[in-house]
Backbone of each chain as ProteinMPNN parsed JSONL, in Angstrom:
{"seq_chain_A": "XXXXXXXXXXXXXXXXXXXXXXXXXXXXXXXXXXXXXXXXXXXXXXXXXXXXXXXXXXXXXXXXXXXXXXXXXXXXXXXXXXX", "coords_chain_A": {"N_chain_A": [[305.4, 12.75, 202.495], [303.191, 11.914, 200.892], [304.239, 9.525, 200.029], [304.289, 8.093, 202.348], [301.524, 7.781, 202.916], [300.736, 6.346, 200.695], [302.203, 4.021, 201.091], [301.088, 3.141, 203.517], [298.487, 2.659, 202.631], [298.825, 0.584, 200.926], [299.83, -1.339, 202.688], [297.65, -1.63, 204.387], [295.689, -2.652, 202.605], [296.805, -5.084, 202.043], [296.929, -6.338, 204.61], [294.188, -6.356, 205.317], [293.174, -7.838, 203.374], [291.796, -6.66, 201.215], [290.869, -4.769, 198.27], [292.662, -1.846, 197.069], [290.902, 0.14, 196.181], [288.587, -0.342, 197.666], [289.482, 0.153, 200.231], [290.05, 2.898, 199.952], [287.504, 3.885, 199.43], [286.213, 3.313, 201.877], [287.783, 4.963, 203.505], [287.099, 7.498, 202.603], [284.382, 7.548, 203.349], [284.611, 7.407, 206.162], [286.131, 9.668, 206.536], [284.38, 11.697, 205.726], [282.449, 11.538, 207.717], [283.987, 12.274, 209.899], [284.568, 14.899, 209.203], [282.008, 15.971, 209.292], [281.485, 15.766, 212.06], [283.466, 17.445, 213.0], [282.633, 19.864, 211.899], [280.319, 20.377, 213.267], [281.369, 20.582, 215.886], [282.875, 22.872, 215.531], [280.917, 24.757, 215.055], [279.78, 24.737, 217.537], [281.985, 25.633, 219.157], [282.181, 28.177, 218.153], [280.038, 29.272, 219.19], [277.627, 29.062, 217.831], [275.83, 27.082, 218.026], [274.187, 25.479, 220.834], [275.694, 23.881, 223.702], [274.221, 21.615, 224.385], [272.904, 20.989, 222.04], [275.09, 20.37, 220.48], [276.079, 18.117, 221.822], [273.935, 16.418, 221.391], [274.206, 15.96, 218.658], [276.848, 15.041, 218.21], [277.704, 13.667, 220.417], [278.684, 13.353, 223.972], [281.332, 12.776, 224.594], [283.018, 13.686, 222.419], [282.437, 16.383, 222.452], [283.402, 17.137, 224.958], [286.084, 16.555, 224.529], [286.732, 18.409, 222.575], [286.42, 20.751, 224.001], [288.378, 20.502, 225.981], [290.567, 20.493, 224.346], [290.435, 23.075, 223.262], [290.769, 24.605, 225.594], [293.358, 23.858, 226.245], [294.808, 24.804, 224.075], [294.323, 27.633, 224.245], [295.518, 28.148, 226.716], [298.108, 27.557, 226.109], [298.721, 29.496, 224.155], [298.535, 31.774, 225.661], [300.646, 31.369, 227.452], [302.743, 31.221, 225.633], [302.776, 33.734, 224.43], [302.616, 35.598, 226.531], [303.57, 34.526, 228.893]], "CA_chain_A": [[304.12, 12.47, 203.088], [302.411, 11.125, 199.95], [304.828, 8.153, 200.032], [303.826, 7.396, 203.6], [300.131, 7.496, 202.739], [300.686, 5.247, 199.709], [302.721, 2.778, 201.743], [300.056, 2.764, 204.442], [297.392, 2.18, 201.866], [299.201, -0.783, 200.425], [299.946, -2.212, 203.831], [296.249, -1.912, 204.824], [295.061, -3.491, 201.623], [297.374, -6.433, 202.23], [296.484, -6.787, 205.874], [292.724, -6.525, 205.406], [292.824, -8.624, 202.189], [290.841, -5.856, 200.399], [291.598, -3.991, 197.267], [292.959, -0.449, 197.43], [289.72, 0.977, 195.951], [287.689, -0.501, 198.804], [290.099, 0.905, 201.349], [289.872, 4.354, 199.706], [286.052, 4.163, 199.569], [285.95, 3.373, 203.38], [288.455, 6.119, 204.029], [286.27, 8.677, 202.259], [283.195, 7.486, 204.244], [285.027, 7.763, 207.536], [286.58, 11.097, 206.504], [283.199, 12.598, 205.632], [281.826, 11.522, 209.063], [284.868, 13.088, 210.755], [284.4, 16.345, 208.874], [280.676, 16.337, 209.79], [281.618, 15.952, 213.465], [284.306, 18.628, 213.225], [281.837, 21.032, 211.54], [279.415, 20.616, 214.418], [282.135, 21.059, 216.966], [283.275, 24.252, 215.22], [279.726, 25.593, 215.239], [279.645, 24.871, 218.996], [282.993, 26.488, 219.713], [281.952, 29.564, 217.688], [278.821, 29.668, 219.903], [276.523, 29.127, 216.863], [274.83, 26.148, 218.555], [274.39, 25.283, 222.203], [276.422, 22.634, 224.138], [273.258, 20.548, 224.367], [272.706, 20.623, 220.641], [276.326, 19.677, 219.994], [276.086, 16.796, 222.444], [272.947, 15.574, 220.686], [274.695, 15.617, 217.329], [278.139, 14.25, 218.135], [277.993, 12.94, 221.666], [279.379, 14.046, 225.038], [282.811, 12.516, 224.56], [283.672, 14.573, 221.431], [282.28, 17.793, 222.893], [284.337, 17.346, 226.068], [287.414, 16.534, 223.947], [286.949, 19.726, 221.889], [286.571, 21.77, 225.069], [289.712, 20.321, 226.611], [291.615, 20.929, 223.335], [290.353, 24.531, 223.183], [291.371, 25.137, 226.788], [294.803, 23.653, 226.171], [295.405, 25.757, 223.054], [294.298, 28.966, 224.8], [296.508, 28.165, 227.788], [299.435, 27.568, 225.395], [298.88, 30.781, 223.474], [298.771, 32.706, 226.773], [302.071, 31.105, 227.931], [303.66, 31.488, 224.548], [302.873, 35.172, 224.172], [302.739, 36.465, 227.68], [304.033, 33.803, 230.098]], "C_chain_A": [[303.236, 11.572, 202.24], [302.92, 9.671, 199.934], [304.339, 7.423, 201.198], [302.408, 6.919, 203.46], [300.003, 6.294, 201.742], [301.122, 3.946, 200.283], [301.663, 2.262, 202.704], [298.873, 2.118, 203.804], [297.631, 0.776, 201.388], [299.288, -1.748, 201.545], [298.552, -2.646, 204.313], [295.555, -2.861, 203.939], [295.503, -4.963, 201.812], [296.865, -7.082, 203.544], [295.031, -7.207, 205.898], [292.237, -7.425, 204.223], [291.683, -7.942, 201.408], [291.594, -5.125, 199.351], [291.74, -2.542, 197.652], [291.706, 0.407, 197.242], [288.72, 0.875, 197.081], [288.162, 0.294, 200.019], [289.847, 2.408, 201.183], [288.383, 4.693, 199.905], [285.683, 4.271, 201.076], [286.567, 4.597, 203.954], [287.659, 7.368, 203.768], [285.022, 8.722, 203.184], [283.526, 7.965, 205.629], [285.476, 9.232, 207.587], [285.394, 12.049, 206.479], [282.561, 12.659, 207.036], [282.702, 12.405, 210.023], [284.702, 14.564, 210.441], [283.038, 16.842, 209.37], [280.805, 16.677, 211.292], [282.375, 17.237, 213.752], [283.507, 19.92, 212.929], [280.904, 21.389, 212.687], [280.191, 21.198, 215.587], [282.601, 22.526, 216.772], [282.084, 25.208, 215.471], [279.52, 25.838, 216.765], [280.686, 25.832, 219.563], [282.837, 27.968, 219.304], [280.611, 30.087, 218.291], [277.585, 29.81, 218.952], [275.407, 28.156, 217.267], [275.157, 25.961, 220.05], [275.176, 24.015, 222.497], [275.489, 21.43, 223.998], [273.03, 20.023, 222.936], [273.918, 19.878, 220.11], [276.359, 18.281, 220.521], [275.132, 15.86, 221.657], [273.467, 15.1, 219.31], [275.998, 14.831, 217.258], [278.518, 13.469, 219.371], [278.842, 13.69, 222.664], [280.873, 13.932, 224.925], [283.547, 13.515, 223.602], [283.585, 16.089, 221.839], [283.277, 18.065, 223.972], [285.787, 17.422, 225.5], [287.726, 17.908, 223.281], [287.135, 20.816, 222.937], [287.934, 21.699, 225.717], [290.801, 20.813, 225.674], [291.648, 22.469, 223.234], [291.076, 25.145, 224.384], [292.904, 25.025, 226.779], [295.491, 24.647, 225.225], [295.422, 27.178, 223.61], [295.354, 29.162, 225.891], [297.906, 28.3, 227.165], [299.708, 28.927, 224.797], [299.232, 31.812, 224.537], [300.222, 32.594, 227.278], [303.062, 31.596, 226.875], [303.866, 32.986, 224.351], [303.152, 36.062, 225.374], [303.388, 35.799, 228.925], [305.499, 33.948, 230.376]], "O_chain_A": [[302.619, 10.625, 202.73], [302.138, 8.725, 199.84], [303.994, 6.245, 201.097], [302.092, 5.788, 203.831], [299.233, 5.363, 201.976], [300.53, 2.897, 200.026], [301.367, 1.068, 202.71], [298.307, 1.16, 204.33], [296.758, -0.091, 201.44], [298.862, -2.893, 201.397], [298.299, -3.816, 204.6], [294.893, -3.787, 204.408], [294.711, -5.904, 201.751], [296.43, -8.233, 203.552], [294.679, -8.263, 206.423], [291.047, -7.721, 204.106], [290.725, -8.598, 200.998], [292.791, -4.872, 199.482], [290.989, -2.058, 198.499], [291.456, 1.307, 198.043], [288.073, 1.861, 197.433], [287.404, 0.976, 200.709], [289.483, 3.099, 202.134], [288.068, 5.72, 200.508], [284.958, 5.175, 201.489], [285.965, 5.24, 204.814], [287.556, 8.224, 204.646], [284.664, 9.771, 203.719], [282.834, 8.806, 206.204], [285.224, 9.936, 208.564], [285.41, 13.087, 207.139], [282.175, 13.738, 207.484], [282.178, 13.167, 210.835], [284.701, 15.391, 211.353], [282.915, 17.983, 209.813], [280.318, 17.711, 211.749], [281.991, 18.019, 214.621], [283.677, 20.932, 213.609], [280.73, 22.56, 213.025], [279.76, 22.168, 216.21], [282.699, 23.295, 217.729], [282.239, 26.3, 216.018], [279.157, 26.927, 217.21], [280.356, 26.729, 220.339], [283.291, 28.875, 220.003], [280.135, 31.17, 217.952], [276.651, 30.56, 219.232], [274.238, 28.341, 216.931], [276.273, 26.252, 220.48], [275.31, 23.159, 221.622], [275.905, 20.361, 223.552], [272.974, 18.821, 222.677], [273.793, 18.889, 219.388], [276.633, 17.34, 219.775], [275.461, 14.723, 221.319], [273.191, 13.981, 218.878], [276.207, 14.044, 216.335], [279.496, 12.722, 219.392], [279.63, 14.558, 222.288], [281.597, 14.904, 225.141], [284.568, 14.097, 223.969], [284.488, 16.894, 221.609], [283.946, 19.098, 223.948], [286.593, 18.243, 225.939], [288.818, 18.459, 223.419], [287.951, 21.719, 222.746], [288.567, 22.724, 225.97], [291.785, 21.432, 226.078], [292.712, 23.081, 223.137], [291.878, 26.067, 224.238], [293.629, 25.918, 227.218], [296.543, 25.22, 225.507], [296.429, 27.873, 223.469], [295.995, 30.21, 225.973], [298.753, 29.056, 227.642], [300.814, 29.452, 224.921], [300.129, 32.632, 224.337], [300.907, 33.593, 227.494], [304.05, 32.27, 227.166], [304.986, 33.448, 224.134], [303.805, 37.101, 225.28], [303.707, 36.486, 229.895], [306.001, 33.391, 231.353]]}, "seq_chain_B": "XXXXXXXXXXXXXXXXXXXXXXXXXXXXXXXXXXXXXXXXXXXXXXXXXXXXXXXXXXXXXXXXXXXXXXXXXXXXXXXXXXXXXXXXXXXXXXXXXXXXXXXXXXXXXXXXXXXXXXXXXXXXXXXXXXXXXXXXXXXXXXX", "coords_chain_B": {"N_chain_B": [[312.579, 24.655, 218.131], [314.689, 26.111, 219.095], [313.736, 27.569, 221.101], [314.132, 26.421, 223.572], [316.85, 25.706, 225.786], [317.749, 23.159, 226.145], [316.45, 19.975, 225.216], [314.942, 17.126, 226.316], [314.27, 13.837, 225.327], [312.478, 10.752, 225.626], [313.532, 7.406, 224.672], [311.422, 5.978, 223.495], [309.669, 7.893, 222.459], [311.318, 9.087, 220.642], [311.644, 6.977, 218.836], [309.006, 6.807, 217.889], [308.66, 9.256, 216.606], [310.742, 9.471, 214.8], [310.276, 8.159, 212.258], [310.498, 7.474, 208.908], [309.341, 10.126, 206.931], [307.496, 11.083, 208.72], [305.827, 13.862, 210.271], [308.003, 16.283, 211.565], [310.134, 14.574, 211.793], [312.653, 15.008, 210.438], [313.492, 17.361, 211.727], [313.721, 16.599, 214.403], [315.769, 14.73, 214.184], [317.892, 16.351, 213.342], [318.299, 18.387, 215.157], [320.45, 19.938, 217.429], [320.23, 20.37, 220.181], [318.779, 18.356, 221.355], [318.429, 15.651, 223.419], [318.477, 12.176, 223.693], [317.177, 9.946, 225.992], [317.169, 6.995, 228.017], [314.765, 5.164, 229.929], [314.078, 3.234, 232.876], [312.068, 0.271, 233.503], [311.275, 0.118, 236.125], [311.446, 2.766, 236.994], [309.444, 3.907, 235.42], [307.234, 2.633, 236.414], [307.028, 3.616, 238.981], [306.3, 6.279, 238.515], [303.978, 5.951, 237.109], [302.357, 4.918, 239.104], [301.739, 7.125, 240.519], [299.917, 8.594, 239.149], [296.522, 8.974, 238.027], [295.677, 8.296, 235.482], [295.398, 6.584, 232.344], [298.089, 6.167, 230.361], [299.902, 6.235, 227.189], [302.872, 4.418, 226.261], [304.985, 6.166, 225.321], [304.339, 8.697, 226.368], [304.288, 8.146, 229.066], [306.984, 7.426, 229.507], [308.137, 9.892, 228.871], [307.099, 11.504, 230.965], [308.284, 10.209, 233.054], [310.969, 10.759, 232.653], [310.912, 13.533, 233.045], [310.408, 13.594, 235.717], [312.672, 12.375, 236.742], [314.744, 14.153, 235.909], [313.875, 16.482, 236.957], [312.789, 18.653, 235.517], [311.664, 21.863, 234.281], [309.617, 22.302, 232.458], [307.136, 20.294, 230.896], [306.613, 18.957, 227.744], [303.885, 18.286, 225.726], [301.392, 17.096, 223.455], [299.34, 15.527, 224.054], [296.305, 15.176, 225.598], [295.527, 13.786, 227.936], [298.086, 13.189, 228.994], [298.891, 15.706, 229.447], [297.217, 16.434, 231.558], [298.1, 14.561, 233.44], [300.722, 15.38, 233.798], [300.358, 17.834, 235.013], [299.193, 16.936, 237.34], [301.45, 15.815, 238.466], [302.849, 18.026, 239.068], [304.186, 19.503, 237.179], [304.931, 22.17, 234.814], [303.039, 22.376, 232.038], [303.075, 22.362, 228.465], [302.077, 22.616, 225.017], [302.465, 21.996, 221.442], [301.329, 24.344, 220.269], [301.857, 26.322, 222.124], [304.666, 26.335, 222.091], [305.136, 27.164, 219.421], [303.928, 29.74, 219.525], [305.608, 30.865, 221.435], [308.086, 30.831, 220.057], [307.478, 32.676, 218.069], [307.058, 34.993, 219.629], [309.632, 35.351, 220.617], [310.95, 36.018, 218.364], [312.003, 34.143, 216.698], [310.615, 33.078, 214.591], [308.683, 34.447, 211.824], [305.502, 36.163, 211.505], [304.066, 35.079, 209.334], [305.216, 32.532, 208.981], [304.662, 31.512, 211.499], [301.849, 31.365, 211.434], [301.558, 29.512, 209.452], [302.709, 27.273, 210.619], [300.945, 26.805, 212.7], [298.615, 26.283, 211.236], [299.416, 23.959, 210.041], [299.329, 22.204, 212.14], [296.741, 21.594, 212.288], [296.203, 20.518, 209.712], [298.274, 18.691, 209.043], [299.377, 17.362, 211.268], [298.739, 14.73, 213.736], [297.301, 15.585, 215.7], [294.37, 16.108, 217.641], [292.424, 18.58, 216.74], [290.284, 21.273, 216.136], [289.525, 23.361, 213.253], [288.487, 25.8, 214.073], [289.596, 26.242, 216.579], [292.276, 26.6, 216.012], [292.101, 28.886, 214.399], [291.264, 30.695, 216.347], [293.592, 30.797, 217.891], [295.354, 31.915, 216.067], [294.2, 34.41, 215.755], [294.722, 35.535, 218.274], [297.494, 35.738, 218.062], [297.802, 37.576, 216.06], [296.916, 39.828, 217.285], [298.86, 40.332, 219.055]], "CA_chain_B": [[313.518, 23.945, 219.028], [315.643, 27.025, 219.697], [313.061, 28.18, 222.232], [314.66, 25.796, 224.759], [318.263, 25.446, 225.776], [317.919, 21.715, 226.054], [315.202, 19.223, 225.131], [315.145, 15.695, 226.566], [313.117, 12.999, 224.927], [312.784, 9.337, 225.889], [313.778, 6.546, 223.501], [310.143, 5.571, 222.923], [309.128, 9.045, 221.699], [312.223, 9.25, 219.49], [311.282, 5.935, 217.854], [307.695, 7.148, 217.315], [308.76, 10.42, 215.747], [311.805, 9.263, 213.76], [309.91, 7.232, 211.219], [310.641, 8.179, 207.641], [308.195, 10.836, 206.369], [306.636, 11.547, 209.802], [306.037, 15.287, 210.538], [308.981, 16.515, 212.667], [311.239, 13.594, 211.794], [313.916, 15.666, 210.063], [313.848, 18.38, 212.741], [314.212, 15.957, 215.645], [317.066, 14.074, 213.904], [318.987, 17.285, 213.066], [318.463, 19.419, 216.174], [321.584, 19.568, 218.293], [319.963, 20.481, 221.603], [317.913, 17.276, 221.784], [319.155, 14.489, 223.975], [317.565, 11.017, 223.809], [317.549, 9.169, 227.154], [316.324, 5.829, 228.284], [314.193, 5.063, 231.301], [313.888, 1.79, 233.252], [310.694, -0.167, 233.81], [311.002, 0.427, 237.605], [311.202, 4.208, 237.096], [308.179, 4.163, 234.827], [306.198, 2.144, 237.341], [306.956, 4.565, 240.127], [305.611, 7.443, 238.056], [302.636, 5.467, 236.747], [301.559, 4.748, 240.305], [301.374, 8.449, 241.103], [298.875, 9.287, 238.362], [295.284, 8.193, 237.913], [295.296, 8.238, 234.108], [296.114, 5.546, 231.578], [298.847, 6.782, 229.284], [300.666, 5.399, 226.276], [304.294, 4.271, 226.616], [305.794, 7.363, 225.014], [303.977, 9.753, 227.334], [304.77, 7.71, 230.4], [308.451, 7.536, 229.493], [308.472, 11.304, 228.94], [306.854, 11.956, 232.309], [309.319, 9.566, 233.975], [312.208, 11.532, 232.44], [310.705, 14.812, 233.722], [310.501, 13.308, 237.124], [314.069, 12.115, 237.054], [315.544, 15.335, 235.665], [313.308, 17.647, 237.673], [312.726, 19.689, 234.52], [310.6, 22.88, 234.597], [308.467, 22.161, 231.522], [306.907, 19.029, 230.155], [305.958, 19.296, 226.519], [303.137, 17.188, 225.149], [300.114, 17.457, 222.828], [298.379, 14.516, 224.482], [295.523, 15.854, 226.665], [295.643, 13.002, 229.189], [299.425, 13.366, 229.482], [298.939, 17.07, 229.944], [296.602, 16.395, 232.904], [298.981, 13.787, 234.315], [301.919, 16.201, 234.045], [299.947, 18.804, 235.976], [299.065, 16.22, 238.616], [302.781, 15.582, 239.044], [303.402, 19.321, 239.42], [304.97, 20.126, 236.108], [304.307, 23.172, 233.971], [302.873, 21.623, 230.764], [302.682, 23.046, 227.284], [302.053, 21.795, 223.768], [303.019, 22.592, 220.187], [300.843, 25.706, 220.045], [302.65, 27.181, 223.026], [306.053, 26.436, 221.559], [305.104, 28.006, 218.268], [303.669, 31.085, 219.96], [306.822, 31.352, 222.093], [309.057, 31.078, 219.017], [307.11, 33.894, 217.467], [307.307, 36.048, 220.582], [311.098, 35.55, 220.749], [311.454, 36.49, 217.1], [312.679, 33.053, 215.929], [309.896, 32.894, 213.315], [307.848, 35.623, 211.589], [304.043, 35.907, 211.659], [303.67, 34.17, 208.235], [305.642, 31.141, 209.315], [303.904, 31.084, 212.693], [300.496, 31.021, 211.032], [301.602, 28.236, 208.671], [302.982, 26.189, 211.569], [299.662, 26.488, 213.397], [297.695, 25.615, 210.336], [299.941, 22.58, 209.812], [298.885, 21.371, 213.258], [295.371, 21.144, 211.914], [296.104, 19.76, 208.458], [299.238, 17.601, 208.844], [299.65, 16.5, 212.473], [297.7, 13.773, 214.132], [296.681, 16.228, 216.846], [292.918, 16.373, 217.471], [292.171, 20.029, 216.963], [289.418, 21.756, 215.029], [289.99, 24.539, 212.578], [288.039, 26.951, 214.853], [290.555, 26.415, 217.658], [293.482, 27.128, 215.411], [291.785, 30.241, 214.025], [291.32, 31.522, 217.597], [295.033, 30.978, 218.276], [295.932, 32.886, 215.076], [293.663, 35.798, 216.077], [295.503, 36.04, 219.454], [298.836, 36.077, 217.629], [297.765, 38.805, 215.231], [296.692, 40.95, 218.159], [300.05, 40.507, 219.932]], "C_chain_B": [[314.489, 24.87, 219.756], [315.045, 27.77, 220.926], [313.677, 27.68, 223.536], [316.119, 25.557, 224.624], [318.538, 24.001, 225.548], [316.573, 20.98, 226.058], [315.592, 17.746, 225.351], [313.984, 14.934, 226.087], [313.477, 11.555, 225.234], [312.883, 8.554, 224.586], [312.459, 6.239, 222.714], [309.598, 6.681, 222.01], [310.009, 9.259, 220.41], [311.904, 8.203, 218.421], [309.963, 6.259, 217.165], [307.811, 8.249, 216.288], [309.675, 10.146, 214.537], [311.461, 8.149, 212.819], [309.906, 8.041, 209.931], [309.355, 8.83, 207.157], [307.267, 11.368, 207.446], [306.865, 13.1, 209.964], [307.005, 15.409, 211.721], [310.168, 15.587, 212.62], [312.6, 14.263, 211.549], [314.453, 16.568, 211.18], [314.393, 17.674, 213.956], [315.607, 15.292, 215.402], [318.203, 15.13, 213.799], [319.191, 18.313, 214.156], [319.505, 19.006, 217.195], [321.228, 19.558, 219.798], [318.954, 19.448, 222.14], [318.748, 16.094, 222.27], [318.146, 13.33, 224.214], [318.081, 10.208, 225.012], [316.647, 7.99, 227.339], [315.844, 5.83, 229.731], [313.918, 3.582, 231.617], [312.397, 1.516, 233.564], [310.304, 0.288, 235.278], [310.669, 1.936, 237.711], [309.827, 4.54, 236.546], [307.036, 3.782, 235.771], [305.952, 3.089, 238.486], [306.054, 5.771, 239.734], [304.165, 7.101, 237.769], [301.777, 5.347, 237.974], [301.076, 5.997, 240.951], [300.266, 9.15, 240.329], [297.687, 8.339, 238.202], [294.799, 8.121, 236.455], [296.059, 7.18, 233.324], [296.724, 6.265, 230.377], [299.562, 5.784, 228.421], [302.157, 5.375, 226.778], [305.097, 5.513, 226.468], [305.564, 8.461, 226.084], [304.49, 9.416, 228.73], [306.277, 7.814, 230.523], [308.826, 9.0, 229.615], [308.257, 11.862, 230.362], [307.92, 11.42, 233.276], [310.632, 10.36, 233.861], [312.079, 12.916, 233.162], [310.914, 14.667, 235.162], [311.945, 13.07, 237.512], [314.959, 13.395, 236.979], [315.067, 16.597, 236.37], [313.226, 18.858, 236.714], [311.561, 20.69, 234.879], [309.352, 22.662, 233.698], [308.328, 20.808, 230.847], [306.111, 19.393, 228.915], [305.199, 18.07, 225.946], [301.874, 17.763, 224.457], [298.99, 16.473, 223.263], [297.612, 15.105, 225.682], [295.595, 15.108, 227.998], [297.045, 13.195, 229.84], [299.562, 14.761, 230.078], [298.358, 17.121, 231.392], [297.522, 15.703, 233.894], [300.182, 14.631, 234.7], [301.541, 17.245, 235.108], [299.779, 18.15, 237.34], [300.385, 16.007, 239.3], [303.501, 16.888, 239.403], [304.279, 19.986, 238.391], [304.211, 21.269, 235.383], [304.179, 22.447, 232.579], [302.426, 22.528, 229.644], [302.769, 22.141, 226.05], [302.654, 22.529, 222.587], [302.589, 24.027, 219.984], [301.64, 26.682, 220.902], [304.066, 27.376, 222.538], [306.086, 27.306, 220.352], [304.915, 29.442, 218.607], [304.925, 31.703, 220.641], [307.93, 31.697, 221.069], [308.778, 32.411, 218.314], [307.406, 35.13, 218.345], [308.83, 36.418, 220.654], [311.775, 35.933, 219.424], [312.174, 35.393, 216.232], [311.958, 32.834, 214.597], [308.961, 34.102, 213.14], [306.407, 35.164, 211.654], [303.519, 34.91, 210.571], [303.992, 32.73, 208.585], [304.921, 30.595, 210.567], [302.521, 30.585, 212.343], [300.514, 29.666, 210.303], [301.852, 27.043, 209.634], [301.706, 25.785, 212.322], [298.676, 25.806, 212.541], [298.07, 24.196, 210.056], [299.504, 21.643, 210.963], [297.533, 20.775, 212.954], [295.43, 20.186, 210.711], [297.087, 18.618, 208.372], [299.395, 16.746, 210.081], [298.486, 15.635, 212.789], [296.926, 14.341, 215.354], [295.176, 16.411, 216.617], [292.737, 17.847, 217.797], [291.318, 20.545, 215.789], [289.948, 23.036, 214.477], [289.689, 25.821, 213.389], [289.05, 27.298, 215.964], [291.832, 27.103, 217.119], [293.251, 28.604, 214.968], [291.786, 31.163, 215.239], [292.753, 31.848, 218.003], [295.658, 32.01, 217.338], [295.471, 34.307, 215.389], [294.476, 36.385, 217.237], [296.888, 36.486, 219.007], [298.877, 37.387, 216.864], [297.534, 40.042, 216.124], [297.891, 41.306, 219.026], [300.956, 41.607, 219.426]], "O_chain_B": [[315.034, 24.548, 220.812], [315.739, 28.477, 221.657], [313.743, 28.431, 224.509], [316.619, 25.251, 223.542], [319.47, 23.647, 224.826], [315.671, 21.33, 226.818], [316.455, 17.206, 224.659], [312.837, 15.283, 226.366], [314.639, 11.165, 225.12], [312.387, 8.98, 223.543], [312.417, 6.244, 221.483], [309.121, 6.405, 220.909], [309.523, 9.553, 219.317], [311.897, 8.516, 217.23], [309.819, 6.007, 215.969], [307.168, 8.211, 215.239], [309.386, 10.552, 213.412], [312.285, 7.262, 212.595], [309.375, 9.151, 209.878], [308.355, 8.132, 206.986], [306.308, 12.063, 207.11], [307.992, 13.567, 209.804], [306.85, 14.733, 212.738], [311.135, 15.799, 213.352], [313.546, 14.11, 212.322], [315.634, 16.559, 211.527], [315.417, 18.086, 214.501], [316.477, 15.294, 216.273], [319.349, 14.828, 214.133], [320.168, 19.06, 214.104], [319.468, 17.908, 217.751], [321.841, 18.834, 220.582], [318.363, 19.624, 223.206], [319.654, 15.624, 221.583], [317.111, 13.511, 224.855], [319.251, 9.831, 225.061], [315.505, 7.978, 226.88], [316.457, 6.427, 230.616], [313.573, 2.796, 230.734], [311.615, 2.424, 233.844], [309.198, 0.749, 235.56], [309.74, 2.328, 238.417], [309.111, 5.358, 237.123], [306.037, 4.489, 235.906], [304.817, 3.325, 238.899], [305.192, 6.207, 240.497], [303.248, 7.84, 238.127], [300.582, 5.639, 237.917], [300.172, 5.998, 241.787], [299.734, 10.166, 240.776], [297.814, 7.115, 238.235], [293.609, 7.904, 236.224], [297.227, 6.911, 233.605], [296.046, 6.856, 229.536], [299.809, 4.647, 228.825], [302.584, 6.198, 227.587], [305.824, 5.897, 227.384], [306.51, 9.05, 226.609], [305.033, 10.251, 229.452], [306.786, 8.252, 231.554], [309.732, 9.339, 230.376], [309.101, 12.584, 230.893], [308.373, 12.115, 234.184], [311.312, 10.595, 234.86], [313.024, 13.383, 233.798], [311.535, 15.521, 235.796], [312.379, 13.552, 238.559], [315.785, 13.659, 237.853], [315.743, 17.626, 236.384], [313.573, 19.973, 237.104], [310.652, 20.383, 235.649], [308.212, 22.82, 234.134], [309.286, 20.26, 230.302], [305.072, 20.048, 229.001], [305.769, 17.003, 225.72], [301.369, 18.81, 224.862], [297.837, 16.617, 222.856], [298.228, 15.488, 226.676], [295.711, 15.725, 229.057], [297.164, 13.342, 231.056], [300.254, 14.966, 231.075], [298.919, 17.747, 232.291], [297.713, 16.163, 235.02], [300.613, 14.584, 235.852], [302.333, 17.508, 236.013], [300.162, 18.715, 238.364], [300.475, 16.01, 240.528], [304.6, 16.876, 239.958], [305.023, 20.918, 238.695], [302.98, 21.289, 235.367], [305.182, 21.968, 232.05], [301.529, 23.354, 229.813], [303.416, 21.093, 226.04], [303.283, 23.575, 222.748], [303.397, 24.856, 219.567], [302.044, 27.746, 220.433], [304.594, 28.487, 222.579], [306.986, 28.138, 220.236], [305.619, 30.305, 218.081], [305.246, 32.876, 220.45], [308.614, 32.712, 221.198], [309.695, 33.171, 218.004], [307.92, 36.146, 217.877], [309.221, 37.582, 220.736], [312.986, 36.144, 219.363], [312.824, 35.677, 215.226], [312.577, 32.459, 213.6], [308.505, 34.703, 214.112], [306.109, 33.982, 211.829], [302.68, 34.049, 210.837], [303.148, 31.839, 208.494], [304.62, 29.406, 210.671], [302.058, 29.561, 212.845], [299.647, 28.813, 210.493], [301.279, 25.965, 209.473], [301.433, 24.605, 212.545], [297.973, 24.89, 212.97], [297.219, 23.329, 209.857], [299.334, 20.44, 210.763], [297.223, 19.636, 213.302], [294.765, 19.151, 210.714], [296.795, 17.635, 207.692], [299.534, 15.528, 209.972], [297.402, 15.761, 212.218], [296.055, 13.693, 215.935], [294.755, 16.819, 215.535], [292.874, 18.291, 218.937], [291.606, 20.28, 214.621], [290.726, 23.732, 215.129], [290.473, 26.771, 213.408], [289.32, 28.466, 216.244], [292.36, 28.045, 217.71], [294.125, 29.451, 215.153], [292.263, 32.295, 215.157], [293.087, 32.967, 218.391], [296.408, 32.88, 217.78], [296.237, 35.266, 215.301], [294.871, 37.551, 217.21], [297.408, 37.488, 219.498], [299.807, 38.185, 216.979], [297.909, 41.156, 215.76], [297.964, 42.374, 219.635], [301.989, 41.884, 220.035]]}, "name": "protein", "num_of_chains": 2, "seq": "XXXXXXXXXXXXXXXXXXXXXXXXXXXXXXXXXXXXXXXXXXXXXXXXXXXXXXXXXXXXXXXXXXXXXXXXXXXXXXXXXXXXXXXXXXXXXXXXXXXXXXXXXXXXXXXXXXXXXXXXXXXXXXXXXXXXXXXXXXXXXXXXXXXXXXXXXXXXXXXXXXXXXXXXXXXXXXXXXXXXXXXXXXXXXXXXXXXXXXXXXXXXXXXXXXXXXXXXXXXXXXXXXX"}
């Protein structure tokens, strides 16, 4: 897995004509934003914030995606264990 | 993989998964009950015309195979493909379902089941939050 990441990193640096450090800095920035969004979605799924609050913080699209994913997972668990 | 007697996958999906270092690569290459089949453009177009969702090549090819083979279950983790599969009348399940099923049938123990579910969050490219996986694990622990 590490090899794949390293290879991807080198390929991206070459393609974007940027150094590896810049690519990593951007990746960290994007990663932090993703973790922020995920934290908000988790708070929503655990009913710690309302749907409206979650939409305000991460947008309708992500909230709907999280809901669809939750429904799919619950459906799968039900089938897997009892279906 | 032992949960099913036979698993059919289209060429496109095989190519996507069987890239060195990809999660599942080794398993797909070494599992004997997997058969890789090709589908024609005409077949894909017929299936594509029946659904109102835009899907990637791999998902479309998989649905086309399901249609041809009249299989009972379509396996996918793609949410749009999941909806499209249901539109076409298939029973659709994803990785979580397969893992839960393997646990129920005794193919894997609880520890391995939990790890497999956690890997879906940390290793796979599947969009799933930690909270959803934790819910699935809770259900398993109660089983």
